[in-house]
C-alpha positions as CSV (number, residue, x, y, z in Angstrom):
1,M,-39.9,67.3,-21.3
2,N,-38.6,65.0,-24.1
3,Q,-35.5,67.2,-24.5
4,N,-34.7,67.0,-20.8
5,K,-35.0,63.2,-20.8
6,K,-32.7,63.1,-23.8
7,Y,-30.1,65.1,-21.8
8,I,-30.5,63.0,-18.8
9,D,-30.0,59.8,-20.9
10,I,-26.8,61.3,-22.3
11,L,-25.5,62.2,-18.8
12,V,-26.3,58.7,-17.5
13,K,-24.7,56.8,-20.4
14,N,-21.5,58.9,-20.3
15,K,-21.3,59.4,-16.5
16,G,-17.7,58.2,-16.4
17,A,-16.5,60.3,-19.3
18,I,-18.3,63.4,-18.0
19,T,-16.8,62.8,-14.5
20,F,-13.3,62.4,-16.0
21,L,-13.8,65.6,-18.0
22,Y,-15.1,67.5,-15.0
23,I,-12.2,66.4,-12.8
24,G,-9.7,67.3,-15.6
25,L,-11.2,70.8,-16.0
26,M,-11.1,71.4,-12.2
27,L,-7.5,70.3,-12.1
28,V,-6.6,72.4,-15.1
29,F,-8.3,75.5,-13.5
30,Y,-6.5,74.8,-10.2
31,L,-3.1,74.3,-11.8
32,G,-3.7,77.4,-13.9
33,F,-4.4,79.4,-10.7
34,V,-1.3,78.0,-9.1
35,L,0.9,78.9,-12.0
36,L,-0.5,82.4,-12.2
37,D,-0.4,83.0,-8.5
38,N,3.2,81.8,-8.3
39,N,4.1,84.0,-11.2
40,R,2.4,86.9,-9.4
41,I,4.4,86.3,-6.2
42,N,7.7,86.0,-8.1
43,K,7.0,89.2,-10.0
44,S,6.0,91.0,-6.8
45,E,9.4,90.3,-5.3
46,H,11.0,92.0,-8.3
47,W,8.6,94.9,-8.1
48,L,9.2,95.4,-4.4
49,K,13.0,95.7,-5.1
50,T,12.5,98.5,-7.7
51,N,12.3,102.1,-6.4
52,Y,9.9,103.4,-9.1
53,L,7.1,101.5,-10.8
54,T,6.1,102.7,-14.3
55,Q,2.6,102.8,-15.5
56,E,3.3,99.7,-17.5
57,D,4.4,97.8,-14.4
58,I,1.2,98.8,-12.6
59,Q,-0.8,97.5,-15.6
60,R,1.1,94.2,-15.5
61,I,0.4,93.9,-11.8
62,Q,-3.3,94.5,-12.3
63,G,-3.5,92.3,-15.3
64,L,-1.8,89.4,-13.5
65,G,-4.1,89.8,-10.5
66,T,-7.1,89.9,-12.9
67,W,-6.1,86.7,-14.6
68,T,-5.5,84.9,-11.3
69,S,-9.0,85.9,-10.1
70,V,-10.6,84.9,-13.4
71,V,-9.1,81.4,-13.2
72,E,-10.1,81.1,-9.5
73,F,-13.7,82.1,-10.4
74,L,-13.7,79.5,-13.2
75,F,-12.8,76.9,-10.7
76,I,-15.5,78.0,-8.3
77,G,-18.0,78.6,-11.1
78,L,-17.6,75.1,-12.5
79,F,-18.3,73.7,-9.1
80,I,-21.4,75.8,-8.7
81,L,-22.6,75.0,-12.2
82,T,-22.2,71.3,-11.5
83,A,-24.1,71.6,-8.2
84,I,-26.9,73.4,-9.9
85,T,-27.0,70.8,-12.7
86,L,-27.1,68.0,-10.1
87,F,-30.1,69.6,-8.3
88,Y,-31.9,70.4,-11.6
89,Y,-31.5,67.1,-13.5
90,R,-31.2,64.5,-10.7
91,K,-33.4,64.0,-7.7
92,K,-31.9,60.6,-6.7
93,R,-30.1,60.3,-3.4
94,S,-27.3,58.2,-4.9
95,A,-26.4,61.0,-7.3
96,L,-26.2,63.4,-4.4
97,S,-24.0,61.0,-2.4
98,Y,-21.8,60.5,-5.5
99,F,-21.4,64.2,-5.9
100,I,-20.4,64.7,-2.2
101,V,-17.9,61.8,-2.2
102,L,-16.4,62.8,-5.5
103,H,-15.9,66.4,-4.4
104,L,-14.6,65.4,-1.0
105,C,-12.0,63.2,-2.6
106,L,-11.2,65.9,-5.3
107,F,-10.8,68.7,-2.7
108,L,-8.6,66.5,-0.5
109,A,-6.4,65.6,-3.5
110,I,-6.2,69.3,-4.5
111,F,-5.3,70.3,-0.9
112,G,-2.6,67.6,-0.9
113,L,-1.3,68.8,-4.2
114,G,-1.2,72.3,-2.9
115,Y,0.6,71.2,0.2
116,V,3.3,69.4,-1.8
117,L,3.6,72.3,-4.2
118,S,4.1,74.8,-1.4
119,F,7.5,73.1,-0.7
120,F,8.6,73.8,-4.3
121,L,7.0,77.1,-5.1
122,T,7.3,80.5,-3.5
123,T,3.5,80.6,-3.1
124,P,2.4,79.9,0.5
125,I,-0.1,77.2,1.3
126,G,-2.8,79.7,2.1
127,N,-2.7,81.1,-1.4
128,L,-2.7,77.5,-2.9
129,T,-5.8,76.5,-1.0
130,Q,-7.7,79.8,-1.6
131,P,-9.8,78.4,-4.5
132,L,-11.0,75.6,-2.2
133,I,-12.5,77.8,0.5
134,L,-15.9,78.7,-1.1
135,P,-16.5,75.3,-2.8
136,T,-15.7,73.5,0.5
137,F,-18.1,75.7,2.3
138,L,-20.8,75.0,-0.3
139,L,-20.0,71.3,-0.2
140,L,-20.7,71.3,3.6
141,I,-24.0,73.0,2.9
142,I,-24.9,70.3,0.3
143,A,-23.8,67.5,2.6
144,S,-25.9,69.0,5.4
145,Y,-28.9,69.1,3.0
146,A,-28.2,65.5,2.0
147,I,-28.2,64.4,5.7
148,F,-31.4,66.4,6.3
149,V,-33.1,64.7,3.3
150,R,-32.0,61.3,4.5
151,L,-33.1,61.9,8.1
152,R,-36.5,63.3,6.9
153,G,-37.0,60.3,4.7
154,Q,-36.3,57.9,7.6
155,L,-38.6,59.8,9.9
156,E,-41.4,59.7,7.3
157,N,-41.1,55.9,7.0
């Protein structure tokens, strides 16, 4: 119990720094995904023009696809880990509201960034917004839960 309180105190004292670090990591993972996916699309145009793919080409295609998926899963995993941490360490409604608003703004900013990048890169907007699909769906579930908790609290009073 004492150890958990110690971690909670660290989180509360460094809330701004932790939020900044979290947003930075999310943006790094997203931009890494964008760069890898754009590279994959560019390489696929080259590979489509060749008549014969060597085993080395096939391994490169698979490797690039794997790295793209890994970075996408890091993005999604960080969101899920943060959501689990929120529910484990914080039971306050304000923390839940902060989480929802922060992610709503972050996902809108990332969507806007993806939209702008789609004009400059060969990657289509659908590929650029792909990492946002599952986290946005989960955020909707969390927001629904927050509304349910708030309504239940008002009905009990």
